[in-house]
C-alpha positions as CSV (number, residue, x, y, z in Angstrom):
1,X,9.6,-7.0,76.3
2,X,11.7,-7.2,73.2
3,X,11.5,-10.1,70.7
4,X,12.9,-10.3,67.1
5,X,11.6,-13.8,66.4
6,X,15.0,-15.4,67.2
7,X,15.7,-14.1,70.7
8,X,14.1,-11.8,73.2
9,X,14.3,-10.1,76.5
10,X,12.0,-9.2,79.3
11,X,13.1,-5.9,80.7
12,X,12.6,-3.4,83.6
13,X,13.4,0.1,82.7
14,X,13.2,3.3,84.7
15,X,13.1,6.6,82.8
16,X,14.0,4.8,79.6
17,X,17.1,3.1,81.0
18,X,17.1,-0.7,81.2
19,X,18.1,-1.7,84.7
20,X,17.1,-5.4,84.6
21,X,16.5,-8.1,82.1
22,X,16.0,-11.7,81.4
23,X,17.1,-13.0,78.0
24,X,15.9,-15.9,76.0
25,X,16.2,-17.5,72.6
26,X,13.6,-19.3,70.6
27,X,14.1,-23.0,70.1
28,X,11.6,-23.7,67.3
29,X,8.1,-22.3,67.3
30,X,6.8,-23.6,70.6
31,X,9.7,-23.2,73.0
32,X,12.0,-20.6,74.5
33,X,15.2,-21.1,76.5
34,X,15.7,-18.6,79.3
35,X,19.5,-18.2,79.5
36,X,20.3,-15.2,81.7
37,X,18.9,-12.8,84.3
38,X,20.7,-9.6,85.3
39,X,19.7,-6.6,87.5
40,X,21.4,-3.4,88.4
41,X,22.8,-3.3,91.9
42,X,20.5,-0.3,92.6
43,X,17.5,-2.7,92.4
44,X,18.9,-5.3,94.8
45,X,16.3,-6.5,97.3
46,X,13.3,-5.2,95.2
47,X,12.3,-8.5,93.8
48,X,12.9,-7.5,90.2
49,X,14.3,-10.9,89.3
50,X,11.1,-12.5,90.5
51,X,9.1,-10.0,88.5
52,X,11.0,-11.1,85.4
53,X,10.4,-14.8,86.1
54,X,6.7,-14.0,86.5
55,X,6.6,-12.2,83.2
56,X,8.2,-15.2,81.5
57,X,5.6,-17.5,83.0
58,X,2.8,-15.2,81.8
59,X,4.4,-15.1,78.3
60,X,4.7,-18.9,78.2
61,X,1.0,-19.3,79.2
62,X,-0.2,-16.7,76.8
63,X,1.7,-18.2,73.9
64,X,1.2,-21.8,75.1
65,X,4.9,-22.6,74.8
66,X,7.4,-24.5,76.8
67,X,10.1,-22.8,78.7
68,X,13.5,-24.4,79.2
69,X,15.3,-22.7,82.1
70,X,19.1,-22.7,81.8
71,X,19.4,-19.7,84.1
72,X,19.9,-21.0,87.7
73,X,18.3,-18.0,89.2
74,X,15.2,-18.2,87.1
75,X,15.0,-22.0,87.8
76,X,15.2,-21.5,91.5
77,X,12.6,-18.7,91.6
78,X,10.2,-20.7,89.5
79,X,10.5,-23.8,91.7
80,X,9.7,-21.7,94.8
81,X,7.2,-19.3,93.4
82,X,5.0,-21.5,91.3
83,X,4.4,-24.7,93.4
84,X,1.1,-25.3,91.6
85,X,2.9,-26.1,88.4
86,X,4.2,-29.6,87.9
87,X,7.9,-29.7,86.8
88,X,9.1,-32.5,84.6
89,X,12.9,-32.7,84.9
90,X,15.3,-34.1,82.3
91,X,19.0,-33.7,83.0
92,X,21.0,-32.7,79.9
93,X,24.6,-31.8,80.3
94,X,24.1,-31.2,84.0
95,X,21.4,-28.6,83.3
96,X,17.8,-29.1,84.4
97,X,15.3,-28.9,81.6
98,X,11.8,-27.9,82.6
99,X,8.4,-28.5,80.8
100,X,5.8,-26.4,82.5
101,X,2.4,-28.1,82.9
102,X,-0.4,-26.5,84.7
103,X,-1.9,-28.7,87.4
104,X,-5.7,-29.3,87.3
């Protein structure tokens, strides 16, 4: 993970070479906006995108922050992989905004 206080990236590297990443920007002190996910073709079918989404969720829980998902891939994975988390949807400029709230 890389974070400079304004933006960050969850990465998967092999032998020091970054082959996959999910980028985000901070929106205040208690929110990040996940805006892009990218993986090298050599990693296709190895669930690296899902691993990056999982890392973002862990980061959000650890920091007790909200995550806005502008990346369609991350949004789709989150909706399928984390069914125990309630999603509050607000449409803004045709982009789904998510507040993650842990269910009981």
